[in-house]
C-alpha positions as CSV (number, residue, x, y, z in Angstrom):
1,M,114.6,98.5,92.3
2,S,116.1,96.0,89.9
3,F,118.2,93.0,90.8
4,Q,121.1,94.8,89.2
5,Y,120.7,97.7,91.5
6,F,120.8,95.5,94.7
7,A,123.6,93.4,93.3
8,G,125.7,96.5,92.7
9,A,124.8,98.1,96.0
10,A,125.6,94.9,97.9
11,C,128.9,94.6,96.1
12,R,129.9,98.1,97.1
13,A,129.0,97.5,100.7
14,L,130.9,94.2,100.9
15,T,134.1,95.6,99.3
16,A,134.2,99.0,100.9
17,R,137.3,100.1,102.8
18,K,136.7,99.7,106.6
19,D,137.3,103.1,108.3
20,G,137.2,102.5,112.1
21,P,135.5,100.0,114.4
22,S,132.3,98.3,113.2
23,L,129.0,97.8,115.0
24,Y,130.2,94.3,115.9
25,D,133.7,95.5,117.1
26,V,131.8,97.8,119.5
27,C,129.1,95.4,120.7
28,D,130.5,91.9,120.6
29,P,132.8,92.3,123.7
30,V,129.8,93.5,125.7
31,L,126.8,91.7,124.3
32,S,128.1,88.4,122.9
33,V,129.6,87.2,126.2
34,A,128.0,85.7,129.2
35,A,127.2,88.3,131.8
36,S,124.7,89.2,134.5
37,G,122.0,91.8,134.3
38,D,119.2,92.2,131.9
39,P,119.1,89.2,129.6
40,H,117.0,90.9,127.0
41,L,119.7,93.3,125.7
42,P,122.1,90.5,124.6
43,K,119.2,88.5,123.2
44,F,117.9,91.4,121.2
45,Y,121.4,92.1,119.9
46,K,121.8,88.5,118.8
47,T,118.3,88.3,117.2
48,A,118.0,91.6,115.5
49,L,121.5,92.9,114.8
50,G,123.8,89.9,115.2
51,N,122.2,87.8,112.5
52,P,124.6,86.5,109.9
53,A,123.1,88.4,106.9
54,L,123.4,91.8,108.6
55,R,126.9,90.9,109.9
56,V,128.1,90.3,106.4
57,L,126.5,93.5,105.1
58,L,127.9,95.7,107.9
59,R,131.3,94.0,108.4
60,R,133.1,96.9,106.6
61,A,130.9,99.7,108.0
62,G,133.1,101.5,110.5
63,L,133.1,104.9,112.2
64,P,136.4,106.7,112.2
65,E,135.7,108.7,115.4
66,L,135.6,105.4,117.3
67,R,139.3,104.9,116.7
68,D,139.5,107.3,119.7
69,E,139.8,104.8,122.6
70,G,138.1,107.2,124.9
71,K,135.0,107.5,122.8
72,L,134.9,103.8,122.1
73,A,135.2,103.1,125.9
74,R,132.3,105.5,126.7
75,L,130.1,103.9,124.2
76,R,130.8,100.4,125.5
77,Q,130.3,101.6,129.1
78,A,126.9,102.9,128.1
79,L,126.0,99.5,126.8
80,V,127.3,97.8,130.0
81,R,125.1,100.1,132.1
82,A,122.1,99.4,130.0
83,R,122.8,95.7,130.4
84,D,123.7,95.5,134.1
85,E,122.0,98.2,136.0
86,A,118.6,97.5,137.5
87,E,117.4,101.1,136.9
88,P,119.7,102.8,134.4
89,N,119.8,106.5,133.9
90,W,118.6,106.2,130.3
91,A,119.4,109.8,129.4
92,A,123.0,109.2,130.3
93,V,123.1,105.7,128.8
94,G,121.7,107.0,125.5
95,Q,123.9,110.1,125.2
96,P,126.8,108.5,123.4
97,V,124.4,106.9,120.9
98,A,122.4,110.1,120.5
99,D,125.6,112.0,119.7
100,L,126.3,109.4,116.9
101,V,122.8,109.6,115.6
102,D,123.2,113.4,115.2
103,S,126.1,112.7,112.8
104,I,123.8,111.2,110.1
105,A,121.9,113.1,107.5
106,L,118.5,111.7,106.3
107,D,115.9,113.4,104.3
108,H,112.2,112.8,103.5
109,P,111.4,111.9,99.9
110,K,111.5,114.8,97.4
111,P,109.8,113.5,94.3
112,P,110.5,115.4,91.1
113,P,107.8,117.5,89.5
114,A,105.0,115.6,87.9
115,M,104.9,115.3,84.1
116,F,101.8,115.9,82.1
117,T,99.5,112.9,82.6
118,G,97.0,113.2,79.8
119,A,93.2,113.0,79.7
120,M,90.8,111.4,82.2
121,P,90.9,107.5,82.0
122,Q,87.8,105.8,80.5
123,Q,85.0,104.8,82.9
124,S,85.5,101.2,81.9
125,Q,89.2,101.4,83.0
126,I,88.2,102.8,86.4
127,D,85.6,100.1,86.9
128,G,88.1,97.4,85.9
129,V,90.5,98.5,88.6
130,I,87.8,98.5,91.2
131,R,86.8,94.9,90.2
132,D,90.5,93.9,90.2
133,C,91.0,95.3,93.7
134,A,87.8,93.7,95.0
135,Q,88.7,90.3,93.6
136,H,92.1,90.6,95.2
137,L,90.6,91.3,98.6
138,L,87.9,88.6,98.3
139,G,90.4,86.0,97.0
140,S,92.9,86.7,99.7
141,Y,90.1,86.4,102.3
142,R,89.1,83.0,100.9
143,K,92.7,81.8,100.9
144,N,93.8,83.0,104.3
145,G,90.6,83.2,106.3
146,F,91.4,86.9,107.0
147,L,92.9,89.8,105.2
148,P,96.6,90.0,106.0
149,T,98.8,93.0,106.7
150,Y,102.5,93.0,106.9
151,A,105.2,94.8,108.9
152,A,108.7,95.4,107.7
153,F,111.8,97.0,109.3
154,N,113.7,99.8,107.6
155,L,116.9,99.9,109.7
156,I,118.0,103.3,108.5
157,G,115.3,104.8,110.7
158,D,113.1,107.9,110.3
159,P,114.6,111.2,109.1
160,D,112.8,113.0,112.0
161,F,114.2,110.8,114.7
162,R,117.6,112.2,115.8
163,G,119.6,112.2,119.0
164,R,117.1,114.4,120.9
165,E,114.2,112.2,119.9
166,L,116.2,109.1,121.0
167,T,116.7,110.6,124.4
168,M,112.9,111.3,124.6
169,A,112.1,107.7,123.7
170,L,114.6,106.2,126.2
171,T,113.2,108.3,129.0
172,G,109.5,108.2,128.0
173,L,109.0,104.6,127.0
174,N,108.2,102.3,129.9
175,A,109.0,98.7,128.8
176,R,112.7,97.9,129.2
177,G,112.7,95.7,126.2
178,Y,111.4,98.6,124.1
179,K,114.2,100.9,125.5
180,N,116.8,98.2,124.7
181,S,115.6,97.8,121.1
182,S,115.4,101.6,120.6
183,L,119.0,102.0,121.9
184,L,120.5,99.3,119.7
185,F,118.5,100.0,116.6
186,N,119.6,103.6,116.7
187,L,123.2,102.6,117.2
188,A,123.0,100.3,114.2
189,R,121.4,102.9,112.0
190,V,124.5,105.1,112.3
191,F,126.7,102.4,110.9
192,I,124.2,101.8,108.1
193,A,123.6,105.5,107.2
194,R,127.3,106.3,107.1
195,S,128.3,103.4,104.9
196,P,127.6,102.0,101.4
197,A,125.2,99.6,103.2
198,R,122.8,102.5,103.1
199,A,122.0,101.9,99.5
200,V,121.0,98.3,100.2
201,V,118.8,99.0,103.3
202,N,117.2,102.2,102.0
203,P,117.0,102.2,98.1
204,P,115.3,105.1,96.3
205,W,111.7,104.9,95.3
206,R,109.0,106.7,93.3
207,G,106.7,109.1,95.1
208,V,106.3,109.7,98.9
209,A,104.8,106.5,100.5
210,E,107.7,104.1,100.9
211,P,107.4,100.7,99.1
212,M,107.8,97.7,101.4
213,W,110.7,95.7,100.2
214,E,110.6,91.9,100.3
215,P,111.5,89.3,101.4
216,V,111.4,90.1,105.2
217,Q,107.8,91.0,106.0
218,I,105.9,89.9,109.1
219,R,102.3,88.9,108.3
220,H,99.7,89.6,111.0
221,R,96.1,90.7,111.7
222,S,94.8,93.6,113.8
223,A,91.4,95.2,114.4
224,Y,92.8,98.5,113.1
225,Y,93.5,96.9,109.7
226,D,90.2,95.0,109.6
227,A,88.3,98.2,110.2
228,F,89.6,99.7,106.9
229,F,89.2,96.5,105.0
230,I,85.5,96.6,106.2
231,E,85.2,100.1,104.7
232,A,86.8,99.0,101.5
233,L,84.4,96.1,101.0
234,L,81.4,98.2,101.9
235,S,82.5,100.8,99.3
236,Y,82.7,98.0,96.7
237,V,79.2,96.9,97.4
238,E,78.0,100.5,97.2
239,T,79.5,101.0,93.7
240,G,77.0,98.6,92.3
241,L,79.8,96.7,90.4
242,A,79.6,93.6,92.6
243,S,78.0,90.5,91.3
244,L,75.4,88.8,93.6
245,S,78.0,86.2,94.7
246,D,80.7,88.8,95.3
247,K,78.2,90.9,97.3
248,M,77.4,87.9,99.5
249,A,81.1,87.1,99.9
250,A,81.8,90.7,100.9
251,E,79.0,90.7,103.4
252,R,80.3,87.5,105.0
253,A,83.8,88.9,105.2
254,V,82.5,92.2,106.7
255,A,80.5,90.3,109.3
256,D,83.5,88.3,110.3
257,M,85.8,91.3,110.5
258,V,83.2,93.2,112.6
259,D,83.2,90.3,115.0
260,F,87.0,90.3,115.1
261,C,87.0,94.0,115.9
262,V,84.3,94.3,118.5
263,N,84.4,90.9,120.2
264,I,87.7,89.1,119.7
265,S,89.8,92.3,120.1
266,R,87.6,93.7,122.9
267,E,89.3,94.6,126.2
268,E,88.0,96.2,129.4
269,V,89.9,99.2,130.8
270,E,89.3,101.8,133.4
271,G,88.5,105.4,132.5
272,I,90.0,108.4,134.3
273,D,87.1,108.5,136.8
274,G,87.2,104.7,137.5
275,A,84.3,103.8,135.2
276,R,84.9,100.7,133.1
277,F,84.8,100.9,129.3
278,N,85.3,98.3,126.5
279,V,87.9,99.4,124.0
280,I,89.7,97.7,121.2
281,T,93.3,96.4,121.6
282,A,96.0,96.8,119.0
283,L,96.8,93.1,118.9
284,A,94.3,90.5,120.2
285,P,95.6,87.6,122.2
286,A,97.2,84.7,120.4
287,P,96.5,83.0,118.1
288,H,94.2,85.7,116.7
289,P,96.9,88.0,115.3
290,R,97.9,85.1,113.0
291,F,101.7,85.4,113.4
292,S,103.6,82.4,112.3
293,R,105.3,80.6,115.2
294,Y,108.7,81.8,114.1
295,F,107.7,85.5,114.0
296,A,105.7,85.2,117.2
297,Q,109.0,84.2,118.9
298,I,110.9,87.0,117.1
299,K,108.3,89.5,118.2
300,Q,108.9,88.4,121.8
301,D,112.7,88.5,121.5
302,L,112.6,92.0,120.0
303,G,110.8,93.3,123.1
304,F,107.2,93.6,121.8
305,G,105.7,91.1,124.2
306,V,103.0,93.3,125.7
307,Y,100.4,95.2,123.6
308,V,97.9,97.5,125.1
309,P,94.7,99.0,123.6
310,D,94.9,102.3,121.7
311,C,92.5,105.1,121.0
312,D,92.9,104.9,117.2
313,T,92.1,101.2,116.9
314,T,89.1,101.7,119.1
315,A,87.8,104.7,117.1
316,C,88.3,103.0,113.7
317,S,86.8,99.7,114.8
318,I,83.7,101.3,116.3
319,S,83.3,103.4,113.2
320,A,83.6,100.4,110.8
321,A,81.1,98.5,113.0
322,T,78.7,101.4,112.9
323,Q,78.9,101.6,109.1
324,A,78.3,97.9,108.8
325,G,75.1,98.2,110.8
326,C,76.4,96.4,113.9
327,T,74.1,96.5,116.9
328,D,76.5,95.2,119.6
329,P,76.1,97.1,122.9
330,I,79.7,98.2,122.7
331,L,78.6,100.9,120.2
332,D,76.3,102.4,122.9
333,Q,79.2,103.4,125.1
334,P,79.7,107.2,124.9
335,L,83.4,106.9,124.1
336,L,83.9,110.6,124.2
337,D,83.6,110.3,128.0
338,F,86.5,107.9,127.9
339,Y,88.6,109.9,125.4
340,A,88.2,113.0,127.6
341,G,90.4,111.4,130.2
342,Y,93.2,111.1,127.6
343,Q,92.7,114.6,126.2
344,V,95.6,117.0,126.8
345,R,94.8,120.1,128.8
346,A,97.7,122.6,128.9
347,G,99.2,122.7,132.4
348,V,96.9,119.9,133.7
349,N,97.8,116.6,132.2
350,E,100.6,117.4,129.6
351,P,102.9,114.9,131.3
352,R,100.6,112.2,129.8
353,V,102.5,112.6,126.6
354,T,105.8,111.0,127.7
355,V,107.3,110.6,124.2
356,P,106.8,114.0,122.7
357,I,108.9,113.5,119.6
358,N,106.5,115.7,117.6
359,D,106.6,118.6,120.1
360,N,106.7,121.1,117.2
361,I,102.9,121.0,117.4
362,D,100.6,122.3,120.2
363,Y,99.0,119.3,121.9
364,E,96.2,121.2,123.6
365,G,92.9,119.5,122.9
366,G,94.5,116.4,121.3
367,V,93.9,112.9,122.6
368,A,96.9,110.7,123.4
369,T,97.4,107.3,121.7
370,W,97.9,104.5,124.1
371,I,95.4,103.2,126.7
372,D,96.5,101.8,130.1
373,N,95.3,98.2,130.5
374,L,93.7,97.0,133.7
375,K,97.1,96.0,135.0
376,G,98.3,99.5,134.5
377,E,100.8,98.5,131.9
378,R,102.1,101.3,129.6
379,P,104.9,99.8,127.6
380,Y,105.1,102.6,125.0
381,G,104.7,105.5,127.4
382,N,102.4,107.7,125.4
383,D,102.4,110.0,122.4
384,L,99.9,112.1,120.5
385,D,99.2,111.8,116.8
386,P,97.1,114.3,114.8
387,T,95.5,111.7,112.4
388,L,94.3,109.6,115.3
389,N,92.3,112.7,116.5
390,L,90.6,112.9,113.1
391,D,89.4,109.3,113.6
392,I,87.9,110.2,117.0
393,L,86.0,113.1,115.4
394,E,84.8,110.8,112.6
395,V,83.5,108.1,114.9
396,S,81.8,110.7,117.1
397,F,79.9,112.2,114.1
398,R,78.7,108.7,113.1
399,N,77.4,108.1,116.6
400,L,76.3,111.7,117.3
401,A,72.7,110.8,118.3
402,R,73.6,107.5,119.9
403,W,76.1,109.1,122.2
404,K,73.9,112.3,122.8
405,V,76.9,114.5,122.0
406,L,74.9,117.6,121.3
407,E,72.8,117.1,124.4
408,T,75.8,116.5,126.7
409,P,78.0,119.7,127.2
410,A,81.1,117.8,128.4
411,R,81.0,115.6,125.2
412,L,80.5,118.5,123.0
413,A,83.3,120.3,124.7
414,T,85.6,117.4,124.0
415,V,84.7,117.6,120.3
416,H,85.3,121.3,120.2
417,R,88.7,121.0,121.8
418,I,89.8,118.3,119.3
419,L,88.6,120.6,116.5
420,G,90.5,123.5,117.9
421,F,93.6,121.3,118.0
422,Q,93.1,120.5,114.3
423,K,92.5,124.1,113.3
424,R,95.8,125.2,114.9
425,L,97.6,122.4,113.1
426,A,96.1,123.7,109.8
427,A,96.7,127.3,110.5
428,S,100.4,126.8,111.3
429,G,100.8,124.5,108.3
430,A,102.3,121.8,110.6
431,F,99.9,119.2,109.3
432,A,102.0,119.1,106.0
433,N,105.3,118.6,108.0
434,P,106.2,114.8,108.4
435,R,107.7,115.6,111.8
436,S,104.2,116.5,113.1
437,H,103.0,113.0,112.7
438,I,103.9,109.9,114.8
439,Y,102.3,107.1,112.8
440,Y,101.4,108.6,109.4
441,L,102.4,110.8,106.5
442,P,100.9,114.2,105.7
443,E,99.1,112.6,102.7
444,L,97.5,110.1,105.1
445,Y,96.4,112.9,107.3
446,S,94.8,114.6,104.2
447,A,92.9,111.5,103.2
448,Y,91.7,110.9,106.7
449,F,90.6,114.5,107.0
450,G,88.5,114.0,103.9
451,R,87.0,110.9,105.5
452,C,86.2,112.9,108.7
453,Y,84.9,115.8,106.7
454,A,82.5,113.5,104.8
455,A,81.1,112.2,108.1
456,F,80.7,115.8,109.3
457,L,78.8,116.8,106.1
458,A,76.4,113.9,106.5
459,L,75.1,115.5,109.7
460,P,72.0,117.7,109.7
461,L,72.9,121.4,109.1
462,A,71.7,122.3,112.6
463,A,74.2,119.8,114.1
464,Q,77.0,121.1,111.9
465,A,76.4,124.6,113.2
466,I,76.6,123.5,116.8
467,I,79.7,121.5,116.3
468,D,81.5,124.0,114.1
469,P,80.0,127.5,114.7
470,D,83.1,129.3,113.4
471,G,83.6,127.4,110.1
472,D,86.8,125.6,111.2
473,F,86.2,122.6,109.0
474,D,86.0,124.7,105.9
475,F,89.2,126.5,107.0
476,I,91.0,123.2,107.4
477,R,89.5,121.9,104.1
478,H,91.0,124.7,102.1
479,R,94.4,124.2,103.7
480,V,94.4,120.5,103.0
481,L,93.2,120.9,99.4
482,S,96.0,123.4,98.9
483,Y,98.6,120.8,100.1
484,V,97.1,118.0,98.1
485,K,97.0,119.9,94.8
486,G,100.0,122.2,95.3
487,E,102.5,119.7,96.8
488,L,101.4,116.1,96.7
489,M,100.0,116.0,93.2
490,A,102.4,118.6,91.8
491,A,105.1,115.9,92.3
492,E,105.6,112.5,90.9
493,M,103.3,110.0,92.7
494,N,103.2,106.3,93.2
495,V,99.9,104.4,93.3
496,F,99.4,104.8,97.1
497,D,100.1,108.5,97.0
498,A,97.5,108.8,94.2
499,A,94.9,106.8,96.1
500,L,95.3,109.1,99.1
501,A,95.1,112.2,97.0
502,L,91.9,111.0,95.4
503,I,90.3,110.2,98.8
504,A,91.1,113.8,99.9
505,L,90.0,115.4,96.7
506,G,86.8,113.4,96.4
507,H,85.6,113.9,99.9
508,L,86.6,117.6,100.0
509,G,84.6,118.7,97.0
510,A,87.4,119.3,94.5
511,D,86.6,119.8,90.9
512,P,86.5,116.3,89.5
513,R,88.7,117.4,86.6
514,A,91.5,117.6,89.1
515,F,91.3,113.8,89.6
516,A,92.9,113.0,86.3
517,P,96.6,112.8,87.4
518,A,95.9,110.5,90.3
519,L,93.5,108.3,88.2
520,N,96.1,108.0,85.5
521,V,98.8,106.9,88.0
522,I,96.5,104.2,89.4
523,V,95.4,102.9,86.0
524,A,99.0,102.9,84.7
525,S,100.2,101.0,87.8
526,V,97.9,98.0,87.6
527,G,100.0,94.8,87.5
528,E,103.0,96.2,89.4
529,G,102.2,93.8,92.3
530,G,102.9,90.7,90.2
531,R,101.5,87.5,91.6
532,R,100.7,89.1,95.0
533,G,98.0,91.4,93.7
534,P,97.3,94.3,91.3
535,F,99.6,96.6,93.2
536,R,102.7,96.6,95.5
537,A,102.8,97.0,99.2
538,Y,103.4,100.6,100.4
539,E,103.8,102.4,103.7
540,W,100.3,102.9,105.2
541,N,101.4,103.6,108.7
542,K,104.7,103.4,110.6
543,M,106.5,103.4,114.0
544,K,109.4,105.7,114.5
545,T,110.5,103.8,117.6
546,P,112.4,101.5,118.1
547,T,113.3,102.1,114.4
548,R,111.3,102.8,111.2
549,I,108.7,99.9,111.1
550,L,106.4,100.1,108.1
551,V,102.9,98.5,108.0
552,G,101.0,97.8,104.8
553,G,100.6,95.1,102.2
554,P,99.3,94.4,98.7
555,E,95.8,93.9,100.2
556,V,96.1,97.3,101.9
557,T,97.0,99.0,98.6
558,S,94.1,97.3,96.9
559,A,91.8,98.5,99.7
560,F,92.8,102.1,99.5
561,V,92.7,102.2,95.7
562,L,89.2,100.7,95.8
563,M,88.0,103.2,98.4
564,A,89.7,106.1,96.4
565,L,88.1,105.1,93.1
566,A,84.7,104.6,94.8
567,V,84.9,108.1,96.3
568,A,86.0,109.5,92.9
569,E,83.2,107.8,91.0
570,R,80.6,109.3,93.4
571,A,82.1,112.7,93.0
572,M,82.1,112.5,89.2
573,A,78.5,111.2,89.2
574,R,77.5,114.2,91.2
575,G,79.3,116.4,88.8
576,R,77.6,114.8,85.8
577,G,74.3,115.5,87.4
578,R,74.9,119.3,87.5
579,A,74.9,121.8,84.7
580,G,78.7,122.1,85.0
581,W,81.6,121.3,87.3
582,V,81.6,123.0,90.7
583,S,84.9,124.4,91.7
584,E,86.2,124.2,95.3
585,A,87.5,127.7,95.2
């Protein structure tokens, strides 16, 4: 959005007629005064919601129903209970806020239909974008000593997170600081969504993946992100476009990131049967995540003091290390034995999913997200994400022989049950519904399914037949292709949407002539990132609690565009080697 847009939106927010008590009229008497009880709630309020800039923006954002003294008193009393009680009844505490959250209306992006995009770009243009993205990644690595990723808050929250989901979060999360932040962020989003401040906090954008608006972005490093940067640099080398010096620089960066994933971010945990495993934590101990001192303190104040390992970071890190030729003994662990303990079995361990905000899907066979550390800490409770489960399948296929999956009935059964979970998701169409996903968009799911499918096709045919005797992968493939071509690419896309569409199409064997719209969006978007890189930062993954927190960055966009173009070039080269194009129909 232009400066004129934000100036106009801010002016309207600052001059709007105040219609009822504001967020600060509600909270200041409770959270800005000295009081006993939990010190984190007032601290969070002061740090996140009471800062001067937000106060100015929301000073005229009022709710008329809170002119009712009874409703206002009940809301304040809920905040007092959250502050003062040792063990609050969080469902009761959250109910007045949940009722207000249900008064707002938010929608997912609905891009207009795509316009005609013209012919396929020239090969030289595609190669040029690959080189631009690679130079951006290598240059950023030289400058920073790592490849950064950024987190940004969108205070208006997620369209799928309503009062019911707030109650689920307050009762299912474990860390009190996380409950506090979820409670107050959701209270604040009501005042934002129902006032002109909404246009400042949540401006419109092109496509589906949300751009990450500057200037407030928190730079950091995680093994999960390094894993995908490894894949991007490996794909650059495989294109044959890298000079000798770039190839050597990419290999050095890959080796460093593999070490960060499997050594620096390594953590020992206990499996369900008491056996010890080495897994990969979401954030390594300080100073490795590379937060600035200022943001490290902010993270602590906001209630994110404890991070635990997760199944997705573990799967992606081990997969990237495998692709890079790593020989560390951590790869020899049959992780499927560990994942089996976090796999949902209906009627047996369903309570493991304590934050079921995507309970529109059937969890049977899916593996939950968060891993208890050795202290037994479980700050986020647990949830279950479909895309994560694709990553578990993908790493299992890459290590099929090493982990003796086909020779071990229990491990093969774990794979079969995850595949059954994915087939039901595709058969119901739920994979295309944003509500079904915790940390990703449906277009991310589609790209990651393509990545998983490619790993499956790389297996010997006999192994494929044992893993998928009923042809479930092909069934899911057709459903995902239908979504990508009929929904995602039928609408206007931004560059991140286009990259994900290409990854899915290229891996899933689509006719390369279908690549043209996505390729044209990518080529036309070069330069949009200004001084920060070829492209802007977009939503890669997100948190829905405590509010909508987006993760991405210009380097992330470059990595995904690079991977997408490498996949597309391989597919087009295969097509040129045949008598004619092969249709996916």
